[in-house]
N, C-alpha and C positions, 0 to 999 in steps of 0.2 A: 430183666424181663418187665417185672409188674412196676419198673420204676419210667418206663418208656410207655408202658400203655396208656395213661392217662394222656399223654400228648396226643398221641395219635387220637384216642378218642375226642376230646377236643378240636383237633383240625378238622376231625370229619363233623364233630356238630356244626361249625363255622361251613362246612363245603354245603348241609343240607340245608344251614340258615341263607345262605347265597341264593339256592335253590328256592326257595319261596320268595325271594325280598326283591334278589337283583333282577331274577332273570322271566319274572312273570309276564311283563311285556313281549319281548321276544321270543317266548317259549309258547303263546298262544296266539302266534303270526300266522300258521300253519291252518287255522279256522278259517282266514278268505285272502290271505295273500297269493296262493297258487292259482286258486280259480278267477282271482281279480284281470290276471295276465290274459284273459283268454274272452271275458266279458264286452262286448259291443259298449258303447261305440268304437272304445280305443284298444279294443284286444281284437287280438290275432286269432287265426282256425285253429283248433286243435290237430294239425299234422302233425305227423310222425317227428318232421323236422322242427318244425313249431317248437314242440313239446319239449325236446331233448335239447334243443339251443337256448329255450327259457331256463330249464331244469339246470343247466351248467354255469348261465349267470346267475342264478340265486346262489349255486355251487362257491362260485367265487365271490361274489360281493359278500357273504358270511366269511369266508376266510380271509379278505384283504380288508373291512372296515373292522368285522369287530376281532379276530384272530390276529391279525395285523397291526393296525391303525390304536386299535383301543386295550389290549390284551399286551403287545410287545411293546409299544413306545407308550404312547398317550400314558397310562397308567405309572408310567416311571416316574412320572410329573406330581411327587404328590406334596400338599402342604402340611408337613407334619403329621403324614398318612392320612389328610382329608382329598378327596380328591370334587369334581363339578367345576362347570366355567366358572363360578365366580373363584374360587381358590386357585385355578389355572390364572386367572385375570391378574388376582395378586401376586401369583408367584413371576408373570412377565412384564408386568406392569406396575412397581408397586406402588401404594398413596406416595410413599416420601420423595417418586421422583417426579411430580408432578410440578413442581416449581421449574422443572426444566423448561415448562412451557412449548416444548414440540409439539408440532400441531400430526405427527405422527403416534403422540401418544393419546391425545386429547381421542383420534379417530380410532384407535385400539380399545381406549376402555369404553366409548359409544357401541364398538362393534362387539363388544364382551358383555354389555347390559343390555343390548337387543338379543342376544343369546339367550340371557338368562330369562329375559322376557318371553321368547319365542316358548321354553318351557312349560308356562302356564297353558299354551295352547294347547301345547300335545297331553297337558294334564285335566285336559277336559275332551279332548278325542277320545284318548285312549280307551277311559272307562267306559262310552258309550258307544265304540264301534266294536272292541270286546266282547261287554255283557252281551249287546243285541245279536252280535256272530251266533256266539254260544246259544241262546235260546231260538235262534232262527232254525238249528237242529229239529226241533221239533218237526217242523214242517217237512222234515223227510221220512218221519213215522208217519205223520198224517195230516191230512188236511183240515183237521179240525180247530188248529190253533192257528190258523192264519191269520184271524183277526185280533187276535190275542196275542201278538209276540212283544207289540209295541208296549201295552198296556203292563205285562209280565214285566221286560225288562225295565220299563219307570220305577215300579213295584221294588226292582231289585236294588235299582242305584237309591231309590231314597234311603231303604234299609243300611245300606254301605254308608250313604252319608250320617245316617242318625245314628251310628255308635261310633264314628268316630270322637265323640266326647269320651269316650270309655277307654277309648288307647289301645293299640295291638297287642301290647305286652301280655296279657292272657292269650288271644289266639294267637299268637305268632309261635308258638310251639308246635302249630298243626300245619302252618304254612308250607315249612319243607317237606314233612312226608307227604302232604298232598300234592303236593309239586313234582316231588320224587317217582309218587302213583302216576302223575299227569306224564310227564316226560317217558315213561317204563311204558305206557300207555301207548301214547301215538308212536314210539319205535317199534311196538308189537304191531300195529295196526299197519304201520308202513312196509315192513319185512313181509307181514304175509300177502300183500301184492308183490314185492320185489321177485321172492321166489316164483310167482305166476310169469314175471317178464324181467329177465334179467337182464334184458338189452339197454336198460334204463342206467346203467351202471358205467356206459360208454358216456355220461355226461360228465366227467370228471375230468374229460377233455376241454380245457379253455376253446378251443379253436369252435366250438359246435357253437359256442356262444359268439362270438364274432363273426360267426358264418349265419347268424341270424339274425343280426344288425346290419351285413350289408344286404342278402337279401330283402329283408322286410323294408329296408330304409326308412322313410319317414315315421310309418307305423312302428316299427321294431323299433324305433326309437322313442316313440313316447311310451309301450308299453314298460320300459323302466322305468317309471312313476309307480310303478304295480312293483314290479320287482324288487323296489325300493323299500315296500311295507316288510318284507323278511327282516329289515336291520333296524326296522324301527323298535326303540328300546335299548339299541348299543351306548346310548349315552348314559343310561343308567349306570353300567358298569363301574363308567366313571366315577360318577356323583355319588353311591353308595358303598366307594371304596374304604372309608372312614369305619365302615361300621363291620364291616370282618376282613380285610385287609388284601392285599392282592394274590396272595399264593391258595388260600381258599376258593376266590372269585376264579380264577385262571383253571384251579382242579376239578371246580363245577362245570366248566365250559367244556372243555377236552375230554373229560370223562363221563359226561351224561348227556349236555345241554346240546352240544354239536351232532354229535352221533343220532341223539334222539331227531333231530331236527330234521338231520341230511335223510333219514330212513325215511321219517315221514313226509317230505315232499318226493324223493323218488318214487315212495309207495303211491303218494296221488296221480305221479306222471305217469307208471303203471298202469294204473287203474286207467288213466283219459284216455293211453293207447290202446286200450285194451276193448273201451267203450265210450267211445267219444259223449257221447249224451250225460256222461256222470260228471260234466266238467261243470254242471247246474250246483253241486256243492260235493268235492271230491273227497272233503275230509272226511264228511259223515257216509258218506256210499263205501267206504272202505270197510265200515266197520259190519259183523251181521245184524239183523233186523231186532232180534232178540235182542241187545245191550243197546240199543240207539237211546232210550231212556236214561238207562245209568251214565253212560258216554255223556249226553247234555247236560243232566246234572254235574256231571266231574268238570265238563268245559264251562259250565257257569262260574261254579266255586273256583277253579282257576283263574277263570277272568275277573272275578272280584279280588284275589289276591294280588293279580297282576295290577288291577286300579287302585289298589290299597298301596303300591308301592310307590304309585306317582302321584297321590293324592299325601302321601308322607311327605315324598321329593317335592312337592309344591310347599310346603309348612317348612322345610327345613330350608328349603331358599326364600322362603319370606323375610326369616329370623334372619339368615345374612345378610338379608339386604337390609334390614331394620340398624343391623349392628354396625355396616360399612358406609352408613346416612344414606341409603337409595329408597327408604320407603321410610313412613311415620311411624311411631309407637303404635304398635297392634295386641291386644289381648291376648298373652301366650300363656297356654295350662301346659304342663306339665301330668302327662298320663303315667309315669312308670318313675318310682321311688328309684329305680336302679339307673336304667338306663337316660340319660340326659337328652339324649339326643330322640326319644320318643315324646312329643309336643303335637300340640292342638291348638287351630287359630281360628275359630271361630267363622271370623268375616271370609276369608279365604274359602273355608268347608262349604258356605251355603252359597258363594258366588260359584263355585267350582259344581255343586248341584244342581244350582239352576241352570245355567250355561249347560253342562250334560242332559238335563228333558229337555232343553231348549231343542237340541241337535237331532233327540231322539224323534222328539215330534217335528222337526222340518224334515230331516231328509226321511225318517221311516224305513230303512233298511241299512243294513250293513253295506252293500255295495254302493250304496248313495254316498254316505258315509265316509267311503275311502276315497271319492276325488277332493273331501277337505284333508284329508290325511296323509301329510308325506311333508309338505313344502318348508313346514316351519321345523322339522327334525333335520332335515338337511341342508337348512340354512345355519342350524345350530352346530350341525358335526361340521360345517365349513368354517365358519371363526374357529371352533374349537381346535383344527388344523393350522390355520393360522396361529393363535395363540399359542400353538403347543411350540410352533417354529420358535418364536421370539423366548420361552421358555427355556428352551434347548438349547440355545443360543446363551442366555442367559445363566441357565443353573448349572451346566455340564460343559460349557465352552466347544461345543460341537463345531467341525468345521463347516463355513458357509456353505459350500461348495456340496457335502453331503447332506445336512439336514436341508437344505431346498431342493436335491434331489427327492428326498424322502416324502418330504411335506406334499411338493407340487404331484408325484404321482399319486399322491391319496386324494389329492383335489382334484385332479382333472375327474377320476370316476366322482367324485361327489360333484363335481360341477354338472355332469352327464345327469345324474339322478336330478338333481335341483332343476336344470331346462327343462326335461321329459315332466316334470313334478308342475311345473308354471303351466304348462297345459289345463290344468286342475284349476287354476285361479278361477277361473268362468264359473266353473260348476259345485263350490264350495268351498275351494284352496284360499278364496281370500278372507273366508273366517280366522283360521288362527292368523294370518298376517293381521288384521284389524285388532284381533286380541291381544297379540304381540306389540303394535304400535301403539296401542290404548296403554299397558301396562308399561312401554319404554317411555311415553310423556310423562306419566305419573311420575314414576321412578329419576328421572333427568328432571321434572318440574321441581321436584322435593329435596335435591341434590343440590341443584342450582340456586335455588331457595332457603336452603338451610346457607349456606356459603353468605348469598347476599346480604340475608339476616345478620348471621357471623360479622360482616366487615362493619355492617352498621352500629351494631351493637360494639364494637372494638372501639370505633373513632368515640366512642361516649365513657369507655372503659378509664377508670380512676387506675393508674398504678400503683400497686397495692404499696409499694415502699411511701408514696405520698400519702397513704390512709395511716399507716403505720404511724409515721412523723406527726401527723393531723390531731391522732389518738393520743400521743404522747406528751404532747403539748398544750392538748386540750380535754385532758382525761373525762371520758362519761362517765355514767353513773353504771356501776357493774351490778349485775345480779348471779345470783348462784344456779347451776348447770349446765348444760354445754349446748353451744347451738352451732348445728350442722348444715354449712351453705355450700350447697351444690351451684358448679358454675363449670361453665364450658369453655372459660378461661385461664388456664393455669399461670398465668402470671398478673393477672387485674385483679381488682376487688368485686367480689359477686354483687352485683345490682340488688339482689336481696341485701345484703348487708345495710348496705349504704339506705337501702329505703327503712330496713328496719331503724339504724341509728336515727335516721329524718324524721320518721314518725312516732317512732317511742320512745325515743331518746336515752337508748339502753346498750348495754353490750353485755353479753354472758361472760360470766368468769372467764370459759374456757370456750375458744372456740375453732371450729374445726373447718378447713378449708377445701373442700373436698373437689377432686376432678377425676373424672371417668376417660379412659381412654381403649377405644379401640385398635386392636394392631392388625397387620394385615399375616396373622395366622389362625388358624380355626381354635385353639386352645393355648393357653397360658399356665403353662407348669405353677404351682401354688407357693414355691418359693419366691416368684416373682410377681405376685398380683399385687403387691400392694409395698408403696414406698412413702416413708415420713419425712416432712422435716418438721423440727420443731426450731419454731420461731419466740420472738420475745411477747411479752406482756398476756401469756395468757392462749396468744396466737398458733397455731399448728396446721401445715399445707397438708393435706392427703392426695396421695396418688393410686387410682385403680387400674390395672390393667386385665383387659378382657379378649378373649379371641373372637372372632366375627362368627362364630357357633355356639355362645357362651352368651347367658342374660347375666345383667350386673346383679349383684344382692347387697345393698349396702349397709343392711346391719350386719349380715356374716362378716362384709370386706373391713368394717371397723372394730369388729372384734377382733382381728387379727393384728390389729396396730399396737396391741399390748408386748408382743415380745420385741416389736420396735422400739418402745419406751415411751407410747404414748397410753395411756391406759383410762380407760373411758369406762362411764357408766351406763349402760342401754337406759335404765330407768329414768334417768336424768337429762337424757337427750331430747334438745326437740329442731328439727329438719327444717329449713327455711329454701322455698323455691319462688324463682322467679317465672311468672307466665304471663307469655307474652300474647298480647292479640295483635294479628294482622290486619293493618290497613291499607288495601294496595292505592298503588298512585301512581300516576306518569313517568316518576323519575326515577324507579328501579329500572335494574337493568332486564326487564322482562316483559315481554308483551303481557298487556292490561289483563287479559283470557288467563295466561299462567298466573300471573300474581293473584288475580281472584281463585283460581284453581288451587294452588298454594295456600292461600287464608284459610279454603275451604278444609283442604287436606288437614293442616294444621289446627283447625278446631275441633276435629275429629278423633285426633289421635288420641292412644289410650294415654291416660293421665300421669303424671311423672309418678304420683306416689306408688302406681300399681307396678308401673315398669320395673322401679328400681328395688321394689318388693320394703318401700318404708311402712312403719305402722300407722295406720291412719290418723290415729288418735293425737298423734304427735308430730304433723307436719301442719307448717306455716307457709299458705301460697299467696304473694303478692305479686298482683298483674300489674300490669302497664301497656301501652299501647304503642305500636313501631309504626313509622308508616314508610313502606317499601316503594 
């Protein structure tokens, strides 16, 4: 018995942690989702048929989108345990296949990158709408706080983003227990109303939802945009799979999250059937007045936790984009010595904070902000469904017909949600689309610019065999120590090496030509991290391999070369880097404004010294101008 207990305890700990990180967003949707279905101008009247019909749609949306699509199907597609849209993209369309030049490859890659870009819009809106909806609970208790809801929300958001640099490691232990208390609380609140009106149980019948759509016609279809709010956050299940594993995430959903959500939504419906005026804020009106203030405090803490998960997700997504070549190098700080996934990116953090505060000041209420919420998530989910089709065909050789039937069935529902959310574009839905388009433009400009720059540099790169032959025929002066030249070309001669020889007329007695590769996997095993090729005349070629969720550490990498026959003294090493200054011209393959944007991004990227964790006092940078 004692041998089994630790395993059970560890599994329970992962389930509890998943509650705190994975389900924060979808777990706080009862604060605003149900009431949005009835609020004007696009809501319906809270009649018995409408309430039961909407409740049926909510029920089956949770079942189909979350339980079936993500937990049953999509989470089967993991890239060495990691999930998320960029991981799925690398599974469905590996980078190595790009040379096939197929139009479908380019289209799907663009879709995947756009889906990832849209997640930033979700990361901006979620903290704003979640915290704002929680603080609005104060209005249920008293009207004294009407003019203070927005300032209180902004203060909370500033505090939330300010402590990101500290990291979530120390507060992470309380996330799970707090969310466990949250789900238990919303379940009890809902159950207390269900026992007063058990008729709401009839909404488990999907026909009631279909009837609602038929009877209400156009308005009923538009209300689907509000119904979709109950599944926002579903993408987080897949994105956070690598942190907890599939089993804990599934266990948390079916044992706690889904029952609690259903009980709360059914409870809100029962309250509205009993008192239609309660539709103003059914979540808080379910609670006795004596516990409103503690409930607001708990809701605020739950929304902060939900926001924390999305902010951390934005950091992780940015690091993946950097490693996959879709974003310039940015400063990345590790906030935990134990968990490599806990990172902090200052530029992303402050961008999210400013955007969140701007949204709160611009929309000023959760109901108004709900108009901007949903459309980016529906697009991301639709893209995930399309990518899953190709991944399932490639990974498991599923029959085309069966795979198409599964994906089309889900896509039809998501397409309906997307069409309903399109109505919101003029009222605020344009914001996440604008953010997505902006991020997509930056990512594709950087990727294309790096490819064009690489092609430009490759034409001027001297094959290393010719360089070595020249060195043997005309031996230069050799000096003591080791020189490490970083190069993106594994076959050519690093430009920094040529410039050093040209200007300083010397070569170190030991030379390391280092190339870092980022593979289509999240993590690379330590045994496959480095390869060494011992050349002649003191030259050595070292290749380092990292996954798209890892950061390169060059000194640590070179320390692993000794077991492969290359002994290096870190105290006598000098690192040589070439730093290109981009000069936009009309001859490049991009529009002039994109060339200028690329040059600006390159000029503001984090220096290679910090990105590769090189000792600053042992780095020599040789600059060069490149016309594009």
